[in-house]
N, CA, C and O atoms as a printed pandas DataFrame, in Angstrom:
     atom_number atom_name residue_name chain_id  residue_number  x_coord  y_coord  z_coord
0              1         N          UNK        A               1  -41.085    5.497   27.648
1              2        CA          UNK        A               1  -40.009    6.069   26.820
2              3         C          UNK        A               1  -39.878    5.237   25.534
3              4         O          UNK        A               1  -39.870    4.008   25.592
4              5         N          UNK        A               2  -39.777    5.887   24.407
5              6        CA          UNK        A               2  -39.496    5.279   23.167
6              7         C          UNK        A               2  -38.074    5.189   22.843
7              8         O          UNK        A               2  -37.487    6.255   22.662
8              9         N          UNK        A               3  -37.381    4.025   22.733
9             10        CA          UNK        A               3  -36.019    3.825   22.432
10            11         C          UNK        A               3  -35.708    3.389   21.053
11            12         O          UNK        A               3  -34.574    3.050   20.717
12            13         N          UNK        A               4  -36.746    3.403   20.245
13            14        CA          UNK        A               4  -36.457    2.987   18.810
14            15         C          UNK        A               4  -35.635    3.913   18.151
15            16         O          UNK        A               4  -35.494    5.065   18.562
16            17         N          UNK        A               5  -34.994    3.395   16.982
17            18        CA          UNK        A               5  -34.196    4.199   16.259
18            19         C          UNK        A               5  -34.964    5.026   15.222
19            20         O          UNK        A               5  -35.905    4.493   14.634
20            21         N          UNK        A               6  -34.614    6.333   14.952
21            22        CA          UNK        A               6  -35.322    7.082   14.018
22            23         C          UNK        A               6  -35.011    6.591   12.629
23            24         O          UNK        A               6  -34.019    5.900   12.395
24            25         N          UNK        A               7  -35.860    6.956   11.735
25            26        CA          UNK        A               7  -35.588    6.561   10.272
26            27         C          UNK        A               7  -34.632    7.598    9.714
27            28         O          UNK        A               7  -34.637    8.775   10.074
28            29         N          UNK        A               8  -33.780    7.062    8.774
29            30        CA          UNK        A               8  -32.839    8.009    8.098
30            31         C          UNK        A               8  -33.514    8.713    7.070
31            32         O          UNK        A               8  -34.373    8.124    6.414
32            33         N          UNK        A               9  -33.235    9.899    6.847
33            34        CA          UNK        A               9  -33.772   10.730    5.696
34            35         C          UNK        A               9  -32.955   10.323    4.476
35            36         O          UNK        A               9  -31.841    9.824    4.639
36            37         N          UNK        A              10  -33.467   10.519    3.251
37            38        CA          UNK        A              10  -32.903   10.023    2.042
38            39         C          UNK        A              10  -31.491   10.473    1.792
39            40         O          UNK        A              10  -30.644    9.716    1.316
40            41         N          UNK        A              11  -31.241   11.809    2.146
41            42        CA          UNK        A              11  -29.809   12.389    1.968
42            43         C          UNK        A              11  -28.808   11.749    2.872
43            44         O          UNK        A              11  -27.678   11.502    2.451
44            45         N          UNK        A              12  -29.148   11.486    4.023
45            46        CA          UNK        A              12  -28.215   10.719    4.938
46            47         C          UNK        A              12  -27.972    9.305    4.436
47            48         O          UNK        A              12  -26.817    8.890    4.344
48            49         N          UNK        A              13  -29.092    8.491    4.083
49            50        CA          UNK        A              13  -29.060    7.181    3.440
50            51         C          UNK        A              13  -28.192    7.106    2.338
51            52         O          UNK        A              13  -27.497    6.099    2.197
52            53         N          UNK        A              14  -28.131    8.139    1.448
53            54        CA          UNK        A              14  -27.388    8.175    0.242
54            55         C          UNK        A              14  -25.817    8.170    0.576
55            56         O          UNK        A              14  -25.020    7.650   -0.204
56            57         N          UNK        A              15  -25.457    8.711    1.648
57            58        CA          UNK        A              15  -24.042    8.785    1.996
58            59         C          UNK        A              15  -23.552    7.504    2.529
59            60         O          UNK        A              15  -22.332    7.391    2.654
60            61         N          UNK        A              16  -24.350    6.471    2.880
61            62        CA          UNK        A              16  -23.911    5.248    3.461
62            63         C          UNK        A              16  -23.340    4.351    2.224
63            64         O          UNK        A              16  -23.745    4.464    1.067
64            65         N          UNK        A              17  -22.422    3.520    2.620
65            66        CA          UNK        A              17  -21.937    2.612    1.451
66            67         C          UNK        A              17  -22.913    1.471    1.246
67            68         O          UNK        A              17  -23.632    1.053    2.153
68            69         N          UNK        A              18  -22.907    0.986    0.016
69            70        CA          UNK        A              18  -23.894   -0.038   -0.519
70            71         C          UNK        A              18  -23.569   -1.270    0.106
71            72         O          UNK        A              18  -24.498   -2.047    0.326
72            73         N          UNK        A              19  -22.275   -1.623    0.469
73            74        CA          UNK        A              19  -22.068   -2.831    0.962
74            75         C          UNK        A              19  -20.913   -2.646    2.046
75            76         O          UNK        A              19  -20.081   -1.754    1.883
76            77         N          UNK        A              20  -20.868   -3.417    3.057
77            78        CA          UNK        A              20  -19.933   -3.332    4.155
78            79         C          UNK        A              20  -19.117   -4.736    4.297
79            80         O          UNK        A              20  -19.522   -5.776    3.778
80            81         N          UNK        A              21  -17.999   -4.646    5.013
81            82        CA          UNK        A              21  -17.495   -6.052    5.193
82            83         C          UNK        A              21  -18.170   -6.742    6.266
83            84         O          UNK        A              21  -18.629   -6.131    7.231
84            85         N          UNK        A              22  -18.248   -8.014    6.129
85            86        CA          UNK        A              22  -19.043   -8.806    7.173
86            87         C          UNK        A              22  -18.292   -9.204    8.426
87            88         O          UNK        A              22  -17.088   -9.440    8.334
88            89         N          UNK        A              23  -18.906   -9.296    9.574
89            90        CA          UNK        A              23  -18.232   -9.577   10.751
90            91         C          UNK        A              23  -17.506  -10.914   10.662
91            92         O          UNK        A              23  -17.853  -11.649    9.738
92            93         N          UNK        A              24  -16.556  -11.336   11.483
93            94        CA          UNK        A              24  -16.024  -10.408   12.479
94            95         C          UNK        A              24  -15.056   -9.471   11.890
95            96         O          UNK        A              24  -14.209   -9.771   11.049
96            97         N          UNK        A              25  -15.289   -8.125   12.487
97            98        CA          UNK        A              25  -14.335   -7.075   11.827
98            99         C          UNK        A              25  -13.063   -7.080   12.695
99           100         O          UNK        A              25  -13.036   -7.426   13.876
100          101         N          UNK        A              26  -12.026   -6.660   11.981
101          102        CA          UNK        A              26  -10.796   -6.484   12.707
102          103         C          UNK        A              26  -10.394   -5.079   12.537
103          104         O          UNK        A              26  -10.449   -4.600   11.405
104          105         N          UNK        A              27   -9.996   -4.362   13.527
105          106        CA          UNK        A              27   -9.659   -2.938   13.551
106          107         C          UNK        A              27   -8.400   -2.745   14.366
107          108         O          UNK        A              27   -7.987   -3.580   15.171
108          109         N          UNK        A              28   -7.786   -1.523   14.088
109          110        CA          UNK        A              28   -6.786   -1.086   15.099
110          111         C          UNK        A              28   -7.282    0.181   15.854
111          112         O          UNK        A              28   -7.967    1.017   15.265
112          113         N          UNK        A              29   -6.969    0.304   17.031
113          114        CA          UNK        A              29   -7.402    1.396   17.752
114          115         C          UNK        A              29   -6.518    1.704   18.958
115          116         O          UNK        A              29   -5.809    0.811   19.422
116          117         N          UNK        A              30   -6.528    2.833   19.442
117          118        CA          UNK        A              30   -5.955    3.277   20.607
118          119         C          UNK        A              30   -7.206    3.703   21.623
119          120         O          UNK        A              30   -8.142    4.436   21.303
120          121         N          UNK        A              31   -7.018    3.111   22.846
121          122        CA          UNK        A              31   -8.080    3.166   23.917
122          123         C          UNK        A              31   -7.518    3.528   25.247
123          124         O          UNK        A              31   -6.401    3.133   25.583
124          125         N          UNK        A              32   -8.277    4.281   26.022
125          126        CA          UNK        A              32   -8.022    4.505   27.461
126          127         C          UNK        A              32   -9.261    4.113   28.220
127          128         O          UNK        A              32  -10.337    4.571   27.835
128          129         N          UNK        A              33   -9.221    3.392   29.155
129          130        CA          UNK        A              33  -10.452    2.928   29.969
130          131         C          UNK        A              33  -10.146    3.163   31.427
131          132         O          UNK        A              33   -9.058    2.824   31.892
132          133         N          UNK        A              34  -11.035    3.707   32.120
133          134        CA          UNK        A              34  -10.759    3.843   33.645
134          135         C          UNK        A              34  -12.029    3.616   34.459
135          136         O          UNK        A              34  -13.172    3.697   34.009
136          137         N          UNK        A              35  -11.684    3.318   35.724
137          138        CA          UNK        A              35  -12.826    2.998   36.557
138          139         C          UNK        A              35  -12.565    3.695   37.807
139          140         O          UNK        A              35  -11.463    3.588   38.344
140          141         N          UNK        A              36  -13.555    4.447   38.345
141          142        CA          UNK        A              36  -13.457    5.205   39.512
142          143         C          UNK        A              36  -14.482    4.777   40.545
143          144         O          UNK        A              36  -15.666    4.725   40.212
144          145         N          UNK        A              37  -14.121    4.481   41.719
145          146        CA          UNK        A              37  -15.130    3.947   42.682
146          147         C          UNK        A              37  -15.065    4.715   43.981
147          148         O          UNK        A              37  -14.051    5.292   44.371
148          149         N          UNK        A              38  -16.199    4.681   44.611
149          150        CA          UNK        A              38  -16.322    5.358   45.923
150          151         C          UNK        A              38  -16.806    4.387   46.899
151          152         O          UNK        A              38  -17.962    3.972   46.818
152          153         N          UNK        A              39  -15.986    3.981   47.847
153          154        CA          UNK        A              39  -16.304    2.886   48.658
154          155         C          UNK        A              39  -17.578    2.916   49.562
155          156         O          UNK        A              39  -18.347    1.965   49.701
156          157         N          UNK        A              40  -17.689    4.062   50.118
157          158        CA          UNK        A              40  -18.795    4.185   51.197
158          159         C          UNK        A              40  -20.177    4.311   50.429
159          160         O          UNK        A              40  -21.139    3.714   50.911
160          161         N          UNK        A              41  -20.321    4.967   49.394
161          162        CA          UNK        A              41  -21.681    5.017   48.699
162          163         C          UNK        A              41  -21.884    3.844   47.741
163          164         O          UNK        A              41  -22.986    3.609   47.246
164          165         N          UNK        A              42  -20.786    3.110   47.490
165          166        CA          UNK        A              42  -21.054    1.949   46.549
166          167         C          UNK        A              42  -21.206    2.399   45.079
167          168         O          UNK        A              42  -21.676    1.622   44.248
168          169         N          UNK        A              43  -20.816    3.636   44.756
169          170        CA          UNK        A              43  -20.887    4.283   43.418
170          171         C          UNK        A              43  -19.754    3.787   42.602
171          172         O          UNK        A              43  -18.714    3.413   43.145
172          173         N          UNK        A              44  -19.927    3.770   41.234
173          174        CA          UNK        A              44  -18.793    3.452   40.477
174          175         C          UNK        A              44  -19.052    4.193   39.085
175          176         O          UNK        A              44  -20.166    4.353   38.586
176          177         N          UNK        A              45  -17.927    4.587   38.580
177          178        CA          UNK        A              45  -18.119    5.229   37.197
178          179         C          UNK        A              45  -17.031    4.573   36.330
179          180         O          UNK        A              45  -15.868    4.457   36.716
180          181         N          UNK        A              46  -17.494    4.137   35.097
181          182        CA          UNK        A              46  -16.650    3.526   34.105
182          183         C          UNK        A              46  -16.576    4.328   32.935
183          184         O          UNK        A              46  -17.642    4.638   32.403
184          185         N          UNK        A              47  -15.382    4.765   32.384
185          186        CA          UNK        A              47  -15.367    5.461   31.102
186          187         C          UNK        A              47  -14.322    4.970   30.235
187          188         O          UNK        A              47  -13.410    4.256   30.651
188          189         N          UNK        A              48  -14.450    5.365   28.967
189          190        CA          UNK        A              48  -13.574    4.992   27.865
190          191         C          UNK        A              48  -13.483    5.930   26.635
191          192         O          UNK        A              48  -14.485    6.499   26.202
192          193         N          UNK        A              49  -12.310    6.070   26.108
193          194        CA          UNK        A              49  -12.214    6.893   24.975
194          195         C          UNK        A              49  -11.567    5.997   23.981
195          196         O          UNK        A              49  -10.565    5.367   24.317
196          197         N          UNK        A              50  -12.084    5.884   22.724
197          198        CA          UNK        A              50  -11.509    4.986   21.855
198          199         C          UNK        A              50  -11.339    5.843   20.448
199          200         O          UNK        A              50  -12.180    6.671   20.099
200          201         N          UNK        A              51  -10.282    5.577   19.773
201          202        CA          UNK        A              51   -9.958    6.297   18.441
202          203         C          UNK        A              51   -9.529    5.056   17.489
203          204         O          UNK        A              51   -8.507    4.387   17.638
204          205         N          UNK        A              52  -10.424    4.897   16.570
205          206        CA          UNK        A              52  -10.267    3.779   15.677
206          207         C          UNK        A              52   -9.244    4.235   14.517
207          208         O          UNK        A              52   -9.503    5.219   13.825
208          209         N          UNK        A              53   -8.182    3.548   14.351
209          210        CA          UNK        A              53   -7.121    3.887   13.250
210          211         C          UNK        A              53   -7.422    3.298   12.064
211          212         O          UNK        A              53   -7.395    4.009   11.059
212          213         N          UNK        A              54   -7.737    2.008   11.957
213          214        CA          UNK        A              54   -7.890    1.370   10.684
214          215         C          UNK        A              54   -9.098    0.416   10.906
215          216         O          UNK        A              54   -9.081   -0.434   11.796
216          217         N          UNK        A              55  -10.161    0.594   10.049
217          218        CA          UNK        A              55  -11.354   -0.248   10.117
218          219         C          UNK        A              55  -11.693   -0.725    8.699
219          220         O          UNK        A              55  -11.266   -0.121    7.715
220          221         N          UNK        A              56  -12.502   -1.867    8.602
221          222        CA          UNK        A              56  -12.971   -2.207    7.215
222          223         C          UNK        A              56  -14.127   -1.458    6.755
223          224         O          UNK        A              56  -14.566   -1.688    5.628
224          225         N          UNK        A              57  -14.667   -0.592    7.498
225          226        CA          UNK        A              57  -15.929    0.068    7.135
226          227         C          UNK        A              57  -15.617    1.563    7.085
227          228         O          UNK        A              57  -15.373    2.079    8.175
228          229         N          UNK        A              58  -15.587    2.291    6.076
229          230        CA          UNK        A              58  -15.330    3.655    5.954
230          231         C          UNK        A              58  -13.959    4.204    6.190
231          232         O          UNK        A              58  -13.055    3.371    6.255
232          233         N          UNK        A              59  -13.668    5.409    6.323
233          234        CA          UNK        A              59  -12.375    5.931    6.487
234          235         C          UNK        A              59  -12.187    6.580    7.879
235          236         O          UNK        A              59  -11.107    7.086    8.183
């Protein structure tokens, strides 16, 4: 399997900002995280929903 990132076309690349804030980034977000386990089968499911409210990159 090829897991490399595809190249951006010129129209999409033109939408990106020329400069971004350097790390570490601080942001505000709302998040919900859950873990569901099934004891007998040893299965687990981890999920999360994140809504970023304020970030230094984009709106």
